C-alpha positions as CSV (number, residue, x, y, z in Angstrom):
1,M,32.3,170.3,81.7
2,S,33.8,173.6,81.4
3,I,36.1,174.4,84.1
4,E,37.4,177.7,85.1
5,Y,40.8,178.3,86.1
6,E,43.6,180.9,86.1
7,R,46.6,178.7,86.4
8,L,47.1,174.7,85.7
9,R,48.7,172.4,88.1
10,L,50.5,169.5,86.4
11,L,51.2,166.6,88.7
12,W,52.6,163.3,87.7
13,P,53.5,159.9,89.7
14,D,57.4,159.2,89.9
15,H,59.1,156.0,90.9
16,L,59.1,157.0,94.7
17,G,55.4,158.0,95.0
18,L,56.1,161.4,94.7
19,A,53.8,164.0,92.7
20,R,56.1,165.6,90.5
21,G,55.0,168.9,88.5
22,K,54.5,172.5,87.6
23,Y,52.1,175.0,87.8
24,L,51.5,176.9,84.4
25,P,49.5,180.0,83.8
26,K,46.2,179.5,81.8
27,E,47.4,181.1,78.8
28,T,50.4,178.7,78.1
29,A,49.2,175.7,79.6
30,G,48.3,173.6,76.5
31,E,51.8,173.9,75.4
32,G,52.8,171.6,78.0
33,T,56.3,171.7,79.7
34,K,59.3,169.8,80.2
35,H,61.2,168.2,83.1
36,T,64.9,166.7,83.3
37,I,65.0,163.1,82.7
38,N,67.3,162.5,85.7
39,L,64.4,162.9,88.1
40,F,64.3,159.0,87.8
41,G,67.4,158.7,89.2
42,L,66.6,160.5,92.3
43,G,66.3,158.8,95.9
44,F,64.6,160.4,98.9
45,D,68.3,161.6,99.9
46,R,68.0,164.0,96.7
47,V,71.2,162.0,95.4
48,I,70.9,161.0,91.5
49,Y,71.7,157.3,91.0
50,D,73.3,156.4,87.8
51,H,71.3,153.9,85.9
52,P,70.5,154.1,81.9
53,G,67.1,155.6,82.5
54,A,68.3,158.6,84.3
55,M,70.8,159.5,81.3
56,L,73.1,160.9,84.2
57,H,76.2,160.9,81.8
58,D,74.2,161.7,78.8
59,G,73.9,165.5,79.7
60,L,70.7,165.2,81.7
61,P,68.3,166.0,78.8
62,D,64.7,167.0,79.0
63,M,61.8,164.9,78.7
64,D,58.3,166.3,77.8
65,A,55.1,166.6,80.0
66,E,52.4,166.8,77.3
67,V,49.0,168.4,78.3
68,D,45.8,167.5,76.7
69,L,43.4,170.3,77.8
70,D,40.3,167.8,77.3
71,D,41.7,166.0,80.6
72,V,42.0,169.0,82.8
73,R,39.8,168.5,85.9
74,P,38.9,170.6,88.8
75,G,41.5,171.2,91.4
76,W,41.4,171.8,95.3
77,E,43.2,175.1,95.4
78,A,41.8,178.4,94.4
79,D,41.7,179.1,90.6
80,T,43.8,176.1,89.8
81,A,42.7,173.0,88.0
82,I,44.6,169.7,87.6
83,V,46.0,167.8,84.8
84,I,48.2,164.6,84.7
85,P,50.4,164.9,81.6
86,D,51.9,162.3,79.3
87,I,55.4,161.8,80.0
88,T,57.5,161.4,76.9
89,R,60.9,161.9,75.1
90,L,61.2,162.5,71.4
91,G,57.7,161.4,71.1
92,E,58.1,158.2,72.9
93,P,56.6,157.3,76.4
94,V,59.5,157.1,79.0
95,M,59.1,153.7,80.5
96,M,60.7,154.9,83.8
97,A,57.3,156.8,84.3
98,P,54.9,154.4,86.3
99,R,51.9,155.6,84.8
100,N,53.5,154.6,81.3
101,V,54.0,151.3,82.5
102,L,50.6,151.0,83.6
103,I,49.1,151.8,80.3
104,D,51.5,149.5,78.6
105,E,49.9,146.6,80.9
106,I,46.5,147.6,80.0
107,S,47.2,147.5,76.5
108,R,48.6,144.0,77.1
109,W,45.3,142.7,78.6
110,A,43.4,144.4,75.7
111,D,45.3,142.1,73.4
112,L,44.0,139.2,75.3
113,G,40.5,140.5,75.1
114,Y,40.1,141.8,78.6
115,S,39.9,145.2,80.3
116,P,40.8,145.5,84.1
117,V,38.5,147.0,86.2
118,V,40.0,148.0,89.8
119,G,39.0,149.3,93.1
120,V,41.4,150.3,95.9
121,E,41.0,150.3,99.5
122,L,43.8,152.9,101.3
123,E,44.9,153.1,105.0
124,A,46.5,156.1,106.3
125,Y,47.0,157.5,109.8
126,L,45.9,161.0,110.9
127,F,48.7,162.6,113.1
128,E,49.0,165.9,115.1
129,P,52.0,167.9,116.6
130,D,53.3,166.3,119.8
131,G,54.4,169.7,121.2
132,S,58.2,168.6,120.5
133,G,58.7,169.1,117.0
134,G,57.4,165.8,116.1
135,W,54.3,163.8,115.3
136,R,51.5,161.5,117.5
137,P,48.3,159.9,116.5
138,I,45.3,162.3,116.9
139,S,44.0,162.0,120.5
140,T,40.7,159.9,119.9
141,D,40.4,157.8,123.1
142,G,36.7,156.8,122.2
143,A,37.5,155.6,118.7
144,Y,36.5,152.1,117.7
145,V,37.1,150.3,114.4
146,Y,34.3,151.1,111.8
147,G,33.4,154.5,113.7
148,T,32.3,157.6,112.1
149,G,31.6,161.2,113.2
150,T,33.3,163.2,115.7
151,A,34.5,160.2,118.1
152,V,36.9,159.2,115.5
153,D,37.3,162.6,113.5
154,P,37.1,165.5,116.3
155,T,38.9,168.1,114.1
156,G,36.8,167.2,111.1
157,T,39.7,166.8,108.5
158,I,38.2,163.5,107.2
159,D,35.2,165.0,106.5
160,L,36.8,168.1,104.6
161,I,38.9,165.3,102.5
162,M,35.6,163.5,101.8
163,E,33.7,166.9,100.7
164,T,36.8,168.0,98.6
165,A,36.7,164.7,96.8
166,R,33.1,165.3,95.9
167,T,34.1,168.8,94.6
168,V,36.9,167.6,92.5
169,G,35.0,164.5,91.1
170,I,37.0,161.6,93.0
171,S,34.3,159.0,93.8
172,L,34.9,157.3,97.3
173,E,33.0,154.2,98.0
174,S,33.3,154.5,101.8
175,V,35.2,156.1,104.8
176,H,35.6,154.9,108.4
177,S,37.8,154.6,111.4
178,E,40.1,151.5,111.2
179,F,41.3,149.3,114.1
180,D,43.7,151.7,115.8
181,N,43.1,155.0,116.9
182,G,43.7,157.7,114.5
183,Q,43.8,155.3,111.6
184,F,41.3,155.4,108.6
185,E,40.5,153.1,105.6
186,L,39.5,155.2,102.6
187,T,38.1,153.1,99.7
188,L,37.8,154.6,96.0
189,H,35.1,153.3,93.9
190,F,36.1,151.0,91.2
191,S,36.7,152.1,87.6
192,D,38.8,151.3,84.6
193,A,42.7,150.5,85.9
194,L,44.3,153.7,84.6
195,A,41.3,156.2,85.8
196,I,41.4,154.6,89.2
197,A,45.0,154.7,89.4
198,D,45.0,158.7,88.5
199,D,42.2,159.1,91.0
200,V,44.1,157.3,94.0
201,F,47.3,159.3,93.0
202,L,45.4,162.8,93.2
203,F,43.5,161.7,96.3
204,K,46.5,161.1,98.1
205,V,48.1,164.3,97.2
206,M,44.8,166.3,98.1
207,A,44.3,164.5,101.2
208,R,47.5,165.2,102.5
209,E,47.4,168.6,101.6
210,I,44.0,169.4,103.2
211,A,45.4,167.7,106.4
212,T,48.3,170.0,106.2
213,R,46.1,172.9,105.9
214,Q,44.3,171.7,109.3
215,G,48.1,171.5,111.1
216,L,48.0,167.7,110.9
217,L,49.7,165.2,109.0
218,L,47.9,162.3,107.1
219,T,50.6,159.7,106.2
220,F,50.3,156.5,104.2
221,M,53.4,154.7,105.7
222,G,53.0,151.1,105.8
223,K,53.9,151.2,109.7
224,P,54.5,154.5,111.2
225,I,53.8,153.2,114.8
226,N,55.4,150.3,116.4
227,A,52.6,149.4,118.6
228,R,49.8,149.5,116.3
229,G,48.6,148.1,113.0
230,G,50.1,148.8,109.5
231,S,48.3,150.5,106.5
232,G,47.7,148.8,103.2
233,F,46.9,149.4,99.8
234,H,44.5,146.6,98.6
235,V,44.0,146.2,95.0
236,N,40.4,144.8,93.9
237,L,40.5,143.3,90.3
238,S,38.0,142.2,87.9
239,L,38.3,141.6,84.0
240,N,35.8,142.5,81.8
241,D,35.6,140.9,78.1
242,E,34.9,142.7,75.4
243,D,31.1,142.4,76.0
244,G,31.4,144.2,79.1
245,V,30.7,141.0,81.3
246,N,32.9,140.2,84.2
247,A,35.0,137.4,83.0
248,L,35.9,136.2,86.3
249,F,32.7,134.9,86.8
250,D,31.4,131.5,85.9
251,E,27.9,130.4,86.7
252,T,28.5,126.8,85.9
253,A,31.5,126.5,88.3
254,E,30.4,125.2,92.0
255,D,32.3,128.3,93.5
256,G,31.3,130.6,90.6
257,L,35.1,131.3,89.7
258,S,36.1,131.2,86.1
259,D,39.3,129.4,84.7
260,L,40.4,133.0,84.1
261,C,40.1,133.5,87.7
262,R,41.9,131.0,88.9
263,A,44.8,131.5,86.4
264,A,44.9,135.2,87.3
265,T,44.8,134.2,91.3
266,A,47.9,131.5,90.4
267,G,49.9,134.2,88.7
268,M,49.7,136.6,91.8
269,L,50.9,133.6,93.8
270,E,53.5,132.5,91.5
271,H,55.0,135.9,91.5
272,H,54.3,136.6,95.1
273,V,58.1,136.9,96.4
274,G,59.3,138.6,93.0
275,M,56.8,141.3,92.9
276,T,56.8,142.2,96.6
277,A,59.4,145.2,96.2
278,L,56.9,147.0,93.7
279,V,53.9,146.7,96.1
280,A,55.8,147.2,99.3
281,P,58.9,149.7,98.0
282,T,60.4,151.1,101.4
283,V,62.3,149.8,104.2
284,N,59.3,150.8,106.8
285,S,57.0,148.5,104.3
286,Y,58.6,145.3,105.8
287,K,57.6,146.4,109.5
288,R,54.0,145.7,108.3
289,I,54.5,142.7,106.5
290,Q,54.5,140.1,109.4
291,P,52.7,136.5,109.8
292,G,49.2,137.3,111.5
293,S,48.8,140.8,110.4
294,L,46.1,140.3,107.5
295,C,48.9,141.7,105.0
296,G,49.5,139.3,102.2
297,Y,52.7,137.6,104.5
298,W,51.9,134.2,102.8
299,A,51.6,133.3,98.9
300,N,48.2,131.8,99.5
301,W,44.4,132.8,98.4
302,G,41.1,131.8,100.0
303,Y,37.3,132.3,100.2
304,D,36.4,135.6,102.0
305,H,39.5,135.3,104.1
306,R,41.3,138.1,105.2
307,G,44.5,136.3,106.2
308,V,45.8,135.4,102.7
309,T,47.2,137.6,100.0
310,V,44.8,137.1,97.5
311,R,41.1,137.1,98.9
312,V,38.1,136.3,97.1
313,P,35.0,138.2,98.1
314,P,31.7,136.4,98.3
315,T,29.8,138.6,95.7
316,R,29.4,137.0,92.5
317,G,28.1,138.0,89.0
318,M,29.5,141.1,87.8
319,G,30.6,141.9,91.6
320,T,33.2,138.9,91.3
321,R,36.6,140.1,92.0
322,L,40.2,139.3,93.5
323,E,41.6,141.5,96.6
324,H,45.3,141.6,96.4
325,R,46.5,142.7,100.1
326,L,50.1,142.8,100.1
327,G,50.9,146.3,99.1
328,D,51.0,149.1,101.5
329,G,50.1,152.9,101.2
330,S,53.8,154.2,100.4
331,V,53.4,152.7,96.9
332,T,52.8,154.6,93.9
333,P,49.2,153.6,92.6
334,H,50.2,153.0,89.0
335,Q,53.2,150.7,89.9
336,A,51.2,148.6,92.3
337,I,48.2,148.3,90.1
338,A,50.6,147.5,87.0
339,A,52.2,144.9,89.4
340,V,49.3,143.1,90.2
341,L,48.0,143.2,86.6
342,A,51.3,141.9,85.2
343,A,51.3,138.7,87.7
344,A,47.8,138.0,86.9
345,R,48.3,138.2,83.3
346,L,51.4,135.7,83.5
347,G,49.1,133.3,85.5
348,V,46.9,133.5,82.1
349,E,49.4,133.1,79.6
350,N,51.5,130.6,81.4
351,G,48.7,128.5,82.6
352,Y,50.1,128.3,86.5
353,E,48.2,125.6,88.6
354,L,46.3,127.2,91.3
355,P,47.1,125.7,94.9
356,P,44.0,124.7,97.1
357,A,42.4,127.5,99.0
358,E,43.7,128.4,102.4
359,T,42.0,126.5,105.2
360,G,44.4,127.6,107.9
361,D,43.8,130.6,110.6
362,C,46.9,132.8,109.0
363,I,47.5,133.7,112.2
364,E,49.5,130.7,113.9
365,E,49.3,128.3,110.7
366,A,49.1,128.6,106.8
367,S,49.0,125.9,104.0
368,T,52.4,127.3,102.3
369,D,55.9,128.0,103.3
370,V,56.3,130.6,100.6
371,I,56.2,133.7,102.3
372,A,57.0,137.4,101.3
373,P,60.7,138.7,101.5
374,R,61.5,140.0,105.2
375,S,63.3,143.1,104.1
376,L,63.5,145.6,101.4
377,G,67.0,144.3,100.4
378,E,65.7,140.8,100.4
379,A,62.6,141.8,98.2
380,L,64.8,143.7,95.7
381,D,67.0,140.5,95.0
382,A,63.7,138.7,94.8
383,L,62.6,140.9,92.1
384,E,65.8,141.0,90.0
385,A,65.8,137.1,90.3
386,D,62.2,136.7,89.0
387,S,63.3,137.3,85.3
388,V,59.8,136.2,83.9
389,F,58.0,138.8,85.9
390,V,60.8,141.5,85.4
391,E,60.0,141.0,81.3
392,A,56.7,141.3,81.9
393,F,56.2,144.4,84.2
394,G,59.2,146.3,82.0
395,S,63.0,145.4,82.5
396,A,63.8,149.6,81.9
397,Y,61.9,150.4,84.9
398,V,63.0,147.5,87.2
399,D,66.4,148.4,86.5
400,G,66.0,152.1,87.3
401,F,63.9,151.1,90.5
402,L,66.7,148.5,91.7
403,T,69.3,151.2,91.2
404,V,67.5,153.7,93.5
405,K,65.9,151.1,95.9
406,R,69.4,149.6,96.6
407,A,70.9,152.6,97.5
408,E,68.2,153.5,99.7
409,W,68.5,150.1,101.2
410,E,72.1,150.5,101.8
411,R,71.5,153.8,103.3
412,Y,69.2,152.2,105.9
413,R,71.6,149.1,106.4
414,T,74.5,151.4,107.4
415,W,72.8,153.9,109.6
416,T,72.7,153.8,113.3
417,T,69.2,154.1,114.7
418,D,67.5,155.3,117.7
419,W,66.4,151.9,118.8
420,E,70.1,150.9,119.1
421,M,71.1,153.5,120.7
422,S,68.3,153.1,123.5
423,E,69.0,149.3,123.2
424,Y,72.9,149.1,123.6
425,L,74.6,152.8,124.6
426,P,73.5,152.2,128.5
427,F,75.7,148.9,128.6
428,L,78.3,148.9,125.7
C-alpha cells in the first residue's frame, strides 16, 4: 500500500511505557536517526539512574533508530506517517529496549517449533476537567457495564478513537463500557505476538492523543480512582505449531487442553510472584491487585473463571487460548507480552507440574496461598530473587528495570501523601 506523507513520525516503546521518537522529513526519513542510550536510565522524574545499560559513565553514547520504509504505516496526524524503528547500537539490538526483548522471546519459541498468537484486552478511564485544575471521570450517570452509544460516550470520544483505529489499520475486536462509569474495555484482535504488541503500543498513543484533542484525558493507570475498579491488561495467548495448528488444543483430552497448554499454564503460575513487577510496573499497580478484584491476585488457574490469574475460556479448537489477567494498563505492551511468554516457555522447558483448577470463588477463598506481591518494592525484590525467570527474560533488561524502578519506589516510600495529611494533620 502506498502511503502519502510529508513527515515520518518515529515511535518506539521504552522501559517506562513512554513513546519515544522523532519527526523526520520525508526526504531523509529512510536514513533513520539516533537517540542517546541513557534514555534507558531515565525515571518518570527525569533523573538518569546509573546502570550498565544506560552507559552514564561512558560518555552517554548514541544508539540508532533504524527505519525500514516498508514498515511505514498510516498515521493519525495530517500529512504524517508512522514507523516503529529498530533500536540498535553498533549493529546489535539494544536489549534494554522492550521490543527487542519480545523479538528475542519470539525467536526462543520458534526454536521450540511454535509461533505465539496474542490478543490483548485493555481497560481505561476517560476523564474530563474538574474545574479546579484537576481531572474527574466523565459524567455518565446513565452508564452501565456492556453499554454502548451516547449513554456511556456522550462526547463521542470513544467513537472517534474507534474510527481512527480503522483509518490507521489497527484492528479492534470489540469496545464497550466497563463496570464503572467512565471506564471502557478496548479489545484488539489477535495477531502474531510482535504485530499485536506494536498495534497496542500505537493504539494507546493514538487513543490518548485523540482524547487530548477533545479536551479529555484517557488514562490506562491500574487504579486511578479509589472507590472504583482497576484497569487491566489481559494477554490472551495461543501457540501455533509449524503447520499453523493451535497446539494448545487436544481433541483427545477430556477438557480439550494439550500437555503443552498445561505446561505453559504451569509456567505462568510458577513464576507468578517473580514476574509481577514486569506486568504491574508502577506503585499504583498494587492498589488494583487485591483479593476479590478479578485481577490475578492468586497464583491459580481455572476454566472460564474470571477470579483466577490464568483463565481458560470455553472455546476449543483453533480458538483455544490462555488469558493472563495480572497485568494493568500502565505496562509497556512488549514488556508484558514478553514476560507472559517467558514464564509460559519455562513451564514447557522445565516440566512444571500444573496444580488442580481453581474451585473457590476467588472473592472470599482460593485454593492457593501464593499471591502476588503487595507493593512495587516487594515485587522488585521478588523479580530479582527469581533468577530462573530473570535469565529467561533477559538479565540486562531486568538489571536496568530494577535500578530505575527501585528509585521510583524509594521516591514514593519517602513522600508524604495527601492521605497522610488528611488522616493525621488535624490530630497530631
